[in-house]
C-alpha positions, 0 to 999 in steps of 0.5 A: 500499500502506497503512502497516497492510499493511505492518505486516501484510506484514513482520511488524513486530511481530515485530522485537525491536530487536536492531539486527542489520540495522543494525549488519550493513548494509555502508552504514548508517555511510556514510548514516546508514541506521538500519533499525530506526528505519524500522521503528519508526516505522512499527509503533509510531508508525504514520507514516514520516518520510523523513529525509535521502533519501540514507537510503533510496536508500543501500540496495542490496538486498543482503539482509545484513540479512535473512540476519543477522535472528534473527527471520528479517524481510526490512529490504530487502523492507521499505524497497522497500515504503517505496521504493514510498510515496515513488515514488508520491508523485512523490519521487524524484530525477531520474535514477530518475525518468529510469531507470524512464520509460526502462524503460517507453518502451524496454524498459531503464533506460539510455535507449537505443533498442531498435535498440541492444541487438544491436550487441554481436552484429553480427559474431557468429555469434548467432541469434533464439531463433525460429530453431530455438534450445533455450535462450534466454540472455537478455542484460539491459540493462546487459550489452546497452548497456554497451560494456565489459559487452557483452565479457561477452556476447561471451565467454559466446557464444563459450563456449556456441558452443565447447561447441556449445550451441543458444542464440539471444537475443530480439534487440530484442525482449527487455526489462527483467527488472524487478529492478532497477525492483521494488528501486526500488519502482515495482511496478506497472511490475515487474508490467507487465515480468513480464506482457510478458516471460512472454508472450514467453517463452510465445509462443516455448515457452521452457523454459531461459533463461541469464542472465549477470547475478545480478539478472535471475537473482534475478527470473525465479527468485524474483519472476516465480512460474513454473513454465514455465522454469527459469534458469540463472545463467552460472556454473551452466551453465558449471560444468555444461558442464565437468562434462559434458566440453563445455568444456575450457580448453586454454590456460594463463593462469598468474594469481593471481585472487581472486573477489568473490561478488555479493550477488544470487548469493551471499547471495540465492540461495546460488550459491557453488560453481559459480563457483569450480569455473569458475576452478579448471578453468582451467590456470595459475590460482591462485584466491584468496579474500577474508577476506570472502566467500561469505555475508560478501562486501561488497557493491559497492553496484551493486544496489537502483538504485544504478546511477541514484543518486549516494550521497556517501561512501566507495565499498565497491568500493574497499574491495574493490580494495584488499583484493585488492591487497594479497593479490596478485591479478592479476585480480579475477574477478566474475559480475555486471555491476553488480559488474564496473562498480563494481570497474573504476571502484574501480580507476580511483579507487584508482590501481590501473590497473597493478595489478590487472584486473577480469574476469568468469568467462566473459571468463577462461574465454573467455581460456582457450579461445583 
């Protein structure tokens, strides 16, 4: 994509240089990311200079800049296109390069073989979608392979089985959804994944998909540009099951919980109420709110490829954990595998291991079903 095409695609001449995007960016101070400078260079000077690499790769694509822009521009999408230029030049960190190569070779960015994708359910009653299932549970790469995140999949399977939902998985045939591939700027690979995944969905005539990752949810819902299936984030589907009386948590947990809104679920897709409904329907739970919640929620710094590149500086997740501890929360509830992992790391680095626990909302719900 040429700079002229980028100018037209993102309406850069509409930018009034108000600075709201940079001022609202959660990582701008950390890495000196000046979104306006990049936009001005391209629109006015017709060139792009990649200043310190951490600036470009510091963006988490949380979409705060787009939400706040008075001209309704999407600076984060502009930065993704600039990343595409950098990727085409081959000027990326080895960790980014390896993640992209692994997606192409293995269908996941974690460098793991396909055979390991179903280890999380080896002892569970989970069938392949082809065995008469009605709804696909698309597990996703991080939830499939990361040992901590695997418990989210196990907990969701338990809840779905409890509600007698006829679901199945794709097993070793599941591919990366491509969300982070797109955000890292490798759009050719993303288009390939869309094509391959669409073929699989059509092969099995899949009409409904449940995902526990907001990034996969956003990709399927907004980037695949299809109308052949409906996609549910697991918080939405669980809230629906609760409304229908198919899940009734019986065990009282007696815990103080605070919920963190994931960027890709909240700011990107306006899903705010359903995760809270799941938590509030668990007996004995006291739900707290962060001062900065919902559309003002702080990014965990896991999106936009940031799981595969280290950007120096204080972690936003550490700020989040400290805030949760200060208000007396015993559980920091999340609804995203990236948030789960970044927050758990922050609990350790802030020395709050004994004070607070990070759990996905479905893990909390599964405990209440015991």
